[in-house]
C-alpha positions in Angstrom: 76.4 93.2 102.0 77.8 90.8 104.6 81.6 90.7 104.7 83.3 87.5 103.7 84.3 86.9 107.3 80.6 86.3 108.0 80.0 83.8 105.2 83.0 81.7 104.2 86.5 80.9 105.5 89.1 82.2 103.1 90.8 79.8 100.8 93.4 82.4 99.8 95.2 84.6 102.4 97.6 87.4 101.4 100.0 89.1 103.8 101.3 92.6 103.3 100.7 96.3 103.5 97.9 98.4 102.0 98.0 102.2 101.8 95.8 105.1 101.0 96.9 106.9 97.8 96.7 110.6 96.9 97.2 111.2 93.2 97.8 114.7 92.0 94.9 115.7 89.7 97.0 117.9 87.4 100.7 118.7 87.4 101.4 121.7 89.6 97.9 121.8 91.1 97.3 121.3 94.8 94.4 119.0 94.3 94.7 115.2 95.0 92.4 112.3 94.2 92.1 109.7 97.0 92.5 106.1 96.1 94.1 102.9 97.4 97.4 101.0 96.8 99.3 98.0 98.0 100.2 95.0 95.9 98.8 92.3 98.2 95.6 94.2 98.7 95.2 94.5 94.9 95.9 90.8 94.7 93.1 90.1 97.2 90.6 92.2 95.4 91.4 90.7 92.1 91.0 87.2 93.4 87.8 88.1 95.2 86.3 89.6 92.1 86.9 86.3 90.3 84.8 84.5 93.0 87.5 83.2 95.3 87.1 83.3 99.1 89.9 85.6 100.1 91.3 87.2 103.3 93.9 89.8 104.1 96.5 89.5 106.9 97.8 93.0 107.8 97.5 95.9 110.2 96.1 99.4 109.9 96.0 102.3 112.2 93.0 103.4 114.2 92.5 106.4 112.0 90.3 107.5 109.1 92.7 106.0 106.5 92.5 102.6 108.2 88.7 102.9 108.3 88.7 103.6 104.5 90.8 100.5 103.8 88.6 98.3 106.0 85.5 99.6 104.3 87.1 98.9 100.9 87.9 95.3 101.7 84.5 94.6 103.2 82.8 96.1 100.1 85.0 93.7 98.0 84.1 90.7 100.1 87.7 90.3 101.4 87.8 88.9 104.9 89.1 91.5 107.4 89.1 89.3 110.5 92.9 89.0 110.3 93.5 92.7 109.9 94.8 94.1 113.2 93.9 97.6 114.2 97.0 99.2 115.8 96.2 101.8 118.4 99.6 103.5 118.4 100.7 103.5 114.7 99.3 105.2 111.6 98.0 103.7 108.3 100.6 104.2 105.5 99.9 106.8 102.8 101.6 107.8 99.6 101.5 110.6 97.1 101.7 110.4 93.3 102.8 113.6 91.6 103.4 114.3 88.0 106.1 116.2 86.2 108.3 116.4 83.1 110.0 113.1 84.0 106.8 111.2 84.7 105.3 109.9 88.0 106.9 110.5 91.3 106.0 108.5 94.3 106.5 109.8 97.9 105.7 107.3 100.7 104.8 108.0 104.3 105.0 104.4 105.6 107.9 104.4 108.0 106.5 103.2 111.4 103.2 102.4 109.9 100.9 99.8 111.5 101.6 97.2 108.8 105.4 97.8 109.1 105.1 97.0 112.8 103.5 93.6 112.1 105.4 90.8 113.8 105.3 87.0 113.9 103.3 86.9 117.2 100.5 88.7 115.3 99.9 85.9 112.8 96.5 84.2 112.7 98.0 80.6 112.8 94.6 78.8 112.7 93.4 80.8 109.7 96.7 80.2 107.9 96.4 76.4 108.5 92.9 76.4 107.1 93.8 78.2 103.9 94.6 76.6 100.5 97.1 79.2 99.4 99.1 81.8 101.4 100.4 84.7 99.2 103.1 87.2 99.9 105.4 89.5 97.9 108.8 91.1 97.9 107.2 94.2 99.4 105.8 92.1 102.2 109.4 91.3 103.0 110.9 94.7 102.5 108.8 97.1 104.6 110.5 96.2 107.9 112.5 93.6 109.7 109.5 92.5 111.9 107.3 92.3 108.8 109.9 90.2 107.0 110.1 87.9 110.0 106.3 87.6 110.1 106.2 86.8 106.4 108.8 84.0 106.8 107.0 82.7 109.9 103.8 82.5 107.9 105.6 80.8 105.0 107.1 78.2 107.3 103.8 77.6 109.1 101.9 77.1 105.8 104.5 74.8 104.3 104.7 72.5 107.3 100.9 72.1 107.2 100.6 71.4 103.5 99.3 74.9 102.5 100.7 76.1 99.2 102.7 79.3 99.1 102.4 81.9 96.3 105.1 84.6 95.9 105.2 87.6 93.7 108.7 89.3 93.4 107.6 92.9 93.2 111.1 94.3 93.6 111.1 97.8 94.9 114.7 99.2 95.2 113.5 102.3 97.1 112.7 99.9 100.0 116.0 98.0 100.2 119.3 97.6 98.3 119.5 94.9 95.6 122.0 92.7 97.4 119.7 92.4 100.4 116.7 92.0 98.2 118.4 89.3 96.2 119.4 87.3 99.3 116.0 87.5 101.1 113.8 87.1 98.0 115.7 84.1 96.6 115.2 82.4 100.0 111.4 83.1 99.7 111.4 81.7 96.2 113.1 78.5 97.5 110.2 78.0 100.0 107.3 78.8 97.6 105.2 76.6 95.5 103.9 79.2 93.0 106.3 81.8 91.8 105.0 84.9 90.0 108.0 87.0 88.9 108.0 89.9 86.5 110.7 90.1 83.8 112.5 93.2 85.2 112.5 91.8 88.7 113.8 88.4 88.0 116.6 89.5 85.6 117.8 91.8 88.4 117.5 89.1 91.1 119.2 86.3 89.1 121.5 88.1 86.6 120.0 85.9 83.9 118.6 87.3 80.6 117.2 84.2 78.7 113.7 83.1 79.3 114.4 79.4 79.7 117.5 80.0 81.8 115.3 82.0 84.2 112.6 79.4 84.4 115.1 76.5 84.7 116.8 78.4 87.6 113.5 79.1 89.4 112.2 75.6 89.1 115.4 74.1 90.6 115.0 76.4 93.6 111.7 74.9 94.8 108.5 76.2 93.0 106.3 73.7 91.2 104.7 76.4 89.0 106.4 79.5 87.5 104.3 82.2 85.8 106.8 84.7 84.4 104.9 87.9 83.6 105.9 89.4 80.3 103.5 92.4 80.1 102.2 92.8 76.5 103.8 89.5 75.6 101.6 87.5 78.0 103.2 85.0 80.4 105.7 82.2 80.2 104.2 79.4 82.3 106.3 76.4 83.4 105.9 73.3 85.5 108.4 70.5 86.0 106.9 68.7 83.0 105.8 71.4 80.6 106.3 75.1 79.6 104.7 77.4 77.1 104.0 81.0 76.3 100.4 82.0 77.1 99.6 85.0 74.8 98.3 88.3 76.1 95.0 89.8 75.0 95.0 93.0 73.0 93.0 95.9 74.5 93.0 99.7 74.4 95.2 100.1 77.5 95.4 103.4 79.3 97.1 102.6 82.6 98.9 99.4 83.6 99.0 100.2 87.3 98.4 97.0 89.3 98.1 94.8 86.2 100.6 92.4 87.6 98.8 92.2 90.9 95.6 91.6 89.0 97.3 88.8 87.1 98.5 87.2 90.3 95.1 87.3 92.1 93.2 85.9 89.1 95.9 83.3 88.5 95.8 81.9 92.0 92.0 82.2 92.1 91.8 79.9 89.1 94.3 77.5 90.4 92.3 77.1 93.6 89.2 76.7 91.4 90.9 73.7 89.8 92.3 75.1 86.5 95.7 73.8 85.3 98.4 76.5 85.3 98.1 77.2 81.6 94.3 77.7 81.7 94.8 79.8 84.8 97.3 82.0 83.0 95.0 82.5 80.0 92.3 83.6 82.4 94.7 85.8 84.3 96.0 87.4 81.1 92.5 88.4 80.2 91.8 89.8 83.6 95.1 91.8 83.6 94.4 93.1 80.1 91.0 94.4 81.1 92.5 96.0 84.2 94.6 98.3 82.0 91.5 99.9 80.4 90.9 102.2 83.4 92.9 104.4 85.7 94.2 103.3 89.1 95.0 99.9 90.6 91.6 98.9 92.1 88.7 100.3 90.1 89.5 98.7 86.7 90.0 95.2 88.1 87.4 93.2 86.2 84.8 90.8 87.7 84.6 87.2 86.6 81.7 87.7 84.1 83.6 90.4 82.3 86.7 88.2 82.0 84.6 85.3 80.7 83.1 87.5 78.0 86.6 88.4 76.8 87.6 84.7 76.9 84.5 83.7 74.9 85.1 86.4 72.3 
C-alpha cells in the first residue's frame, strides 16, 4: 500500500512523541508483548482510520524501534514525510508491568529523538497547508525544546488561518502541576478546539462544575470545547450552544487510548464538515468501540464499523 505521503497532502497534522511499548504478559513473568504508544500518534491513527488525510510531525531514532514506528504509520496511511530520523538519539520506549496496585509505567524517553525536536525542525510549508494542527500537554511536557517547537507550530498555524486542536493529557510524572498549569493554559488560550478530560481540567483550573469549566475555557480562546466525560460521553460547547452528547454502551475491557481515539475521530469529522455535536456523537461511538480490545492502537475502529454502531 502506498503511504499517504505519496497520495494526499495531510489535512490534519499532529505534533508529539510516539514510543514503542513493552507490556508484561503476566505479573512476575519476564515476558513482554511489544506494542506502540503515544497520544498524538494514537490520535493520528484514529483520524486516519476514519478516512482523514493525516500526517505526524515528530522524530525517531535511527534504530529498530524507529523503523517499527515508521512501518506502523505507513501501514495506517499516516504521512511520515515530517518525521525526522535522528542519527544520534534513540527512539523512546516504555514498559508496563503489573502488580497488586495495578499498572506501573516506566519510561525511557529522556534524551529521545522526539524530546530533542526543536523549532528549526518544523515543516512550515506543510503546517501552512493543513486545516488543523493538533498537539497535547505531553507534546509540551517532554522537553524545553519540544515545548518551544509546539508553541512555534501553534503560532505559525494561527497566523496563517490554520485551526489548532489541543488535548490536555496532563501527566504529572513529566512536570509539576504549577508549571503544567501555566504552560497548558497558555496553549488553551491559543487553540481553536479544546479537548480536555475531566480529571485534567479540574486540576488545571481548580473548578469542579461542568458549566463553570466550559465557561472558563471558552473565555480563554477556543471556539469549540469537547469535555471528555468517559462513560458519561462528552459535554460539547460553542459560543452559542452547549449540550451533553451521550456515550455508547459497549462491553469495555480496556480504555487505554480511548481519549486519543475520541480526539482523532472528533477532529476528523470536523474537517469532514460535521458540526461539533455530530462530530462528538461519532467520536463517542469510535471511542466506545476502541475499549473493546486491549492496547491503544489495535482496537481503534475503522469508519465502517463506527457507522454500523451509529446506525444501530
